[in-house]
KOLROFI-390581 format. One line per 3 residues: number of its first residue (from 1); for each residue x, y, z of C-alpha. Coordinates in steps of 0.02 Angstrom, whole numbers, plus 50000, padded with zeros to 5 digits. Example, Ala and Ser with C-alpha at 12.3 -4.5 7.8 and 13.67 -1.06 7.14 Angstrom:
1	50615:49775:50390 ~ 50684:49947:50357 .
***
This chain:
1	48899:49946:48650 ~ 49032:50012:48766 ~ 49124:49950:48920 .
4	49082:49990:49100 ~ 49121:49933:49276 ~ 48960:49853:49336 .
7	48890:49805:49505 ~ 48784:49648:49486 ~ 48738:49645:49670 .
10	48790:49750:49820 ~ 48953:49696:49900 ~ 49139:49728:49924 .
13	49262:49789:49792 ~ 49251:49622:49701 ~ 49068:49662:49664 .
16	49133:49776:49525 ~ 49140:49679:49361 ~ 49197:49731:49187 .
19	49060:49714:49058 ~ 48962:49784:48911 ~ 48826:49917:48915 .
22	48718:49989:48779 ~ 48725:50178:48793 ~ 48611:50226:48649 .
25	48565:50400:48588 ~ 48530:50549:48701 ~ 48350:50591:48741 .
28	48278:50763:48763 ~ 48388:50868:48877 ~ 48528:50740:48874 .
31	48699:50722:48794 ~ 48807:50570:48761 ~ 48974:50594:48845 .
34	49135:50501:48804 ~ 49237:50496:48964 ~ 49421:50542:48963 .
37	49442:50529:49153 ~ 49333:50475:49298 ~ 49347:50531:49478 .
40	49341:50410:49625 ~ 49258:50463:49787 ~ 49230:50375:49952 .
43	49044:50393:49921 ~ 49064:50271:49776 ~ 49107:50132:49899 .
46	48943:50161:49992 ~ 48846:50158:49829 ~ 48932:49996:49779 .
49	48887:49907:49942 ~ 48719:49985:49986 ~ 48568:49870:49967 .
52	48421:49931:49862 ~ 48509:50089:49805 ~ 48479:50055:49620 .
55	48308:50011:49547 ~ 48387:49865:49453 ~ 48552:49775:49429 .
58	48679:49771:49350 ~ 48710:49955:49386 ~ 48850:50079:49358 .
61	48919:50173:49509 ~ 49027:50330:49512 ~ 48972:50511:49526 .
64	49107:50616:49443 ~ 49191:50627:49274 ~ 49253:50728:49128 .
67	49252:50703:48942 ~ 49196:50760:48770 ~ 49018:50773:48707 .
70	48982:50648:48567 ~ 48798:50685:48534 ~ 48668:50812:48591 .
73	48484:50776:48618 ~ 48335:50887:48578 ~ 48311:51039:48686 .
76	48493:51056:48739 ~ 48562:51232:48719 ~ 48734:51303:48752 .
79	48825:51138:48725 ~ 48890:51060:48564 ~ 48977:50904:48502 .
82	49161:50912:48548 ~ 49141:51022:48703 ~ 49247:50974:48854 .
85	49138:50958:49008 ~ 49141:50889:49185 ~ 49010:50847:49315 .
88	48985:50807:49498 ~ 48859:50699:49591 ~ 48780:50612:49443 .
91	48781:50421:49462 ~ 48844:50315:49319 ~ 49021:50377:49289 .
94	49117:50210:49290 ~ 49092:50188:49103 ~ 49182:50229:48942 .
97	49029:50327:48884 ~ 48861:50375:48958 ~ 48703:50476:48938 .
100	48687:50621:49059 ~ 48570:50766:49091 ~ 48646:50920:49010 .
103	48603:51022:49164 ~ 48731:50920:49264 ~ 48875:50978:49155 .
106	48997:51121:49175 ~ 49122:51175:49044 ~ 49305:51139:49079 .
109	49401:51303:49061 ~ 49545:51314:48939 ~ 49709:51273:49025 .
112	49633:51144:49144 ~ 49661:50962:49098 ~ 49519:50838:49090 .
115	49604:50733:49224 ~ 49612:50882:49341 ~ 49428:50921:49313 .
118	49375:50740:49339 ~ 49478:50721:49497 ~ 49433:50888:49570 .
121	49259:50951:49531 ~ 49164:50855:49666 ~ 49298:50884:49796 .
124	49318:51067:49747 ~ 49135:51110:49761 ~ 49129:51013:49924 .
127	49261:51127:50000 ~ 49173:51279:49926 ~ 49012:51222:50012 .
130	49099:51186:50178 ~ 49192:51353:50179 ~ 49042:51457:50126 .
133	48873:51378:50164 ~ 48918:51267:50313 ~ 49025:51405:50391 .
136	49093:51561:50308 ~ 49280:51548:50331 ~ 49377:51709:50346 .
139	49557:51763:50372 ~ 49613:51725:50548 ~ 49493:51581:50578 .
142	49557:51417:50648 ~ 49490:51257:50569 ~ 49500:51073:50615 .
145	49487:50963:50461 ~ 49481:50773:50480 ~ 49556:50657:50348 .
148	49657:50803:50282 ~ 49767:50698:50168 ~ 49621:50641:50060 .
151	49563:50725:49900 ~ 49444:50844:49989 ~ 49566:50874:50129 .
154	49713:50925:50020 ~ 49604:51050:49928 ~ 49542:51115:50097 .
157	49721:51140:50156 ~ 49761:51247:50006 ~ 49596:51342:50006 .
160	49615:51384:50192 ~ 49790:51449:50160 ~ 49724:51554:50016 .
163	49592:51630:50133 ~ 49717:51664:50272 ~ 49641:51535:50390 .
166	49742:51417:50499 ~ 49699:51234:50465 ~ 49736:51093:50586 .
169	49728:50927:50494 ~ 49711:50751:50561 ~ 49794:50607:50468 .
172	49839:50424:50489 ~ 50029:50426:50480 ~ 50184:50536:50477 .
175	50199:50535:50288 ~ 50024:50605:50271 ~ 50065:50734:50405 .
178	50211:50797:50300 ~ 50101:50799:50145 ~ 49964:50908:50218 .
181	50089:51031:50291 ~ 50169:51047:50120 ~ 49996:51096:50055 .
184	49961:51230:50183 ~ 49905:51148:50345 ~ 49969:51246:50493 .
187	49971:51092:50605 ~ 49959:50904:50577 ~ 49894:50781:50705 .
190	49928:50595:50682 ~ 49787:50492:50760 ~ 49905:50352:50810 .
193	50020:50466:50909 ~ 49905:50581:51006 ~ 49728:50624:51059 .
196	49673:50751:50929 ~ 49554:50843:51048 ~ 49692:50868:51176 .
199	49813:50927:51041 ~ 49685:51050:50971 ~ 49660:51121:51145 .
202	49848:51143:51163 ~ 49867:51225:50991 ~ 49723:51347:51021 .
205	49760:51384:51203 ~ 49598:51300:51255 ~ 49490:51408:51141 .
208	49448:51276:51011 ~ 49412:51298:50826 ~ 49296:51414:50733 .
211	49248:51269:50621 ~ 49268:51081:50637 ~ 49239:50978:50479 .
214	49209:50793:50512 ~ 49187:50665:50373 ~ 49244:50517:50478 .
217	49095:50495:50593 ~ 49091:50362:50729 ~ 49277:50365:50771 .
220	49294:50554:50786 ~ 49128:50639:50822 ~ 49142:50641:51012 .
223	49316:50716:51002 ~ 49259:50840:50871 ~ 49127:50906:50990 .
226	49265:50949:51114 ~ 49357:51051:50982 ~ 49221:51178:50937 .
229	49250:51354:51002 ~ 49112:51462:51074 ~ 49011:51526:50925 .
232	49099:51395:50820 ~ 49024:51269:50698 ~ 49033:51080:50689 .
235	48997:51023:50511 ~ 48980:50839:50469 ~ 48980:50784:50288 .
238	49012:50597:50289 ~ 49040:50443:50397 ~ 49191:50347:50333 .
241	49208:50250:50496 ~ 49021:50222:50513 ~ 48879:50332:50572 .
244	48911:50426:50732 ~ 48781:50442:50871 ~ 48632:50554:50838 .
247	48674:50721:50916 ~ 48551:50813:51026 ~ 48554:50995:51076 .
250	48603:50943:51252 ~ 48765:50866:51185 ~ 48821:51023:51093 .
253	48932:51147:51183 ~ 48838:51307:51224 ~ 48833:51444:51092 .
256	48889:51329:50952 ~ 48810:51274:50788 ~ 48792:51100:50715 .
259	48759:51074:50530 ~ 48749:50922:50417 ~ 48827:50979:50254 .
262	48788:50902:50085 ~ 48835:50960:49911 ~ 48674:50882:49849 .
265	48589:51042:49904 ~ 48719:51143:49807 ~ 48707:51040:49647 .
268	48517:51053:49654 ~ 48528:51241:49623 ~ 48609:51261:49451 .
271	48675:51438:49470 ~ 48753:51396:49640 ~ 48829:51237:49569 .
274	48906:51327:49421 ~ 48967:51472:49529 ~ 49053:51351:49650 .
277	49134:51256:49507 ~ 49190:51418:49424 ~ 49271:51482:49584 .
280	49360:51317:49611 ~ 49424:51310:49431 ~ 49482:51492:49444 .
283	49587:51451:49598 ~ 49662:51302:49507 ~ 49701:51409:49354 .
286	49782:51541:49464 ~ 49892:51412:49550 ~ 49815:51439:49722 .
289	49754:51258:49721 ~ 49830:51105:49640 ~ 49731:50944:49623 .
292	49846:50805:49681 ~ 49810:50651:49575 ~ 49914:50524:49667 .
295	49832:50365:49601 ~ 49782:50317:49425 ~ 49700:50152:49378 .
298	49629:50083:49218 ~ 49440:50087:49228 ~ 49430:49897:49221 .
301	49538:49892:49379 ~ 49421:50001:49479 ~ 49396:49863:49607 .
304	49577:49885:49659 ~ 49551:50072:49673 ~ 49406:50041:49793 .
307	49507:49916:49895 ~ 49653:50037:49912 ~ 49538:50182:49956 .
310	49451:50086:50093 ~ 49617:50022:50161 ~ 49676:50204:50176 .
313	49821:50171:50057 ~ 49783:50324:49951 ~ 49818:50509:49966 .
316	49746:50653:49869 ~ 49635:50611:49722 ~ 49612:50449:49626 .
319	49553:50433:49447 ~ 49504:50294:49328 ~ 49558:50302:49147 .
322	49440:50229:49016 .
***
């Protein structure tokens, strides 16, 4: 038996309860992983509250983690007991130990801490996907990135700077504005102080942005549409404020592209998943990107982590420690 944070029925943060789980031995193609750090993502809050997401309850939420392999099942090659590994987008991470498909794992390079890998791998491959598949970002491009002080956003600020692109970030307060500018954002827009679409127009001389990345949804999507330059791209990849209206071609500015980005399509192709993770880890190792772990909670206090995340009290990445 081991300990995990369990959802007994869908609900708010208090639906997460500390309890026992029986992990067992790995089956064919699986390993048993002992977590050393667990990443927290906004997606976890949707999984916690969504009805009928899991086939049965209690269930374990969480999609990201890092740790050491304790046991290897039949048919697993290239991995051994003691290896340090991380993973993204595999439900069941809010536990001290778990079984996981070996194909979901990537090795953590020497010199990168388990905490960094756990906090960064999902967010890092998300930015890789946004800056490559959703829209290929190049030097000289101008980007609008919503929620730029979050874990994904801070990595995007640094990655854009590394590429020579100019990132305009939206945030909720002045402290977050200072944070994103310290990480490479060329401009910071505080929602409470100004209309972000008007400010983007002023910054770009009315041209708009080559790429607009919107994970907020309902509260921002109409303004985001106003910010896309001719031949630019609007990429949505979440809906933190609730789903936005369904977009039709008639609503899109002429000569623009709309895409709904999802790293699920990246993770589903193993060589693309590993290539994205490798590029992200290389940028971290080179110092071009730092993973800002600004909140740490004991795993059993994960409900508080969810409450703080949803109240927008957090910046950067959050991890749970088993």
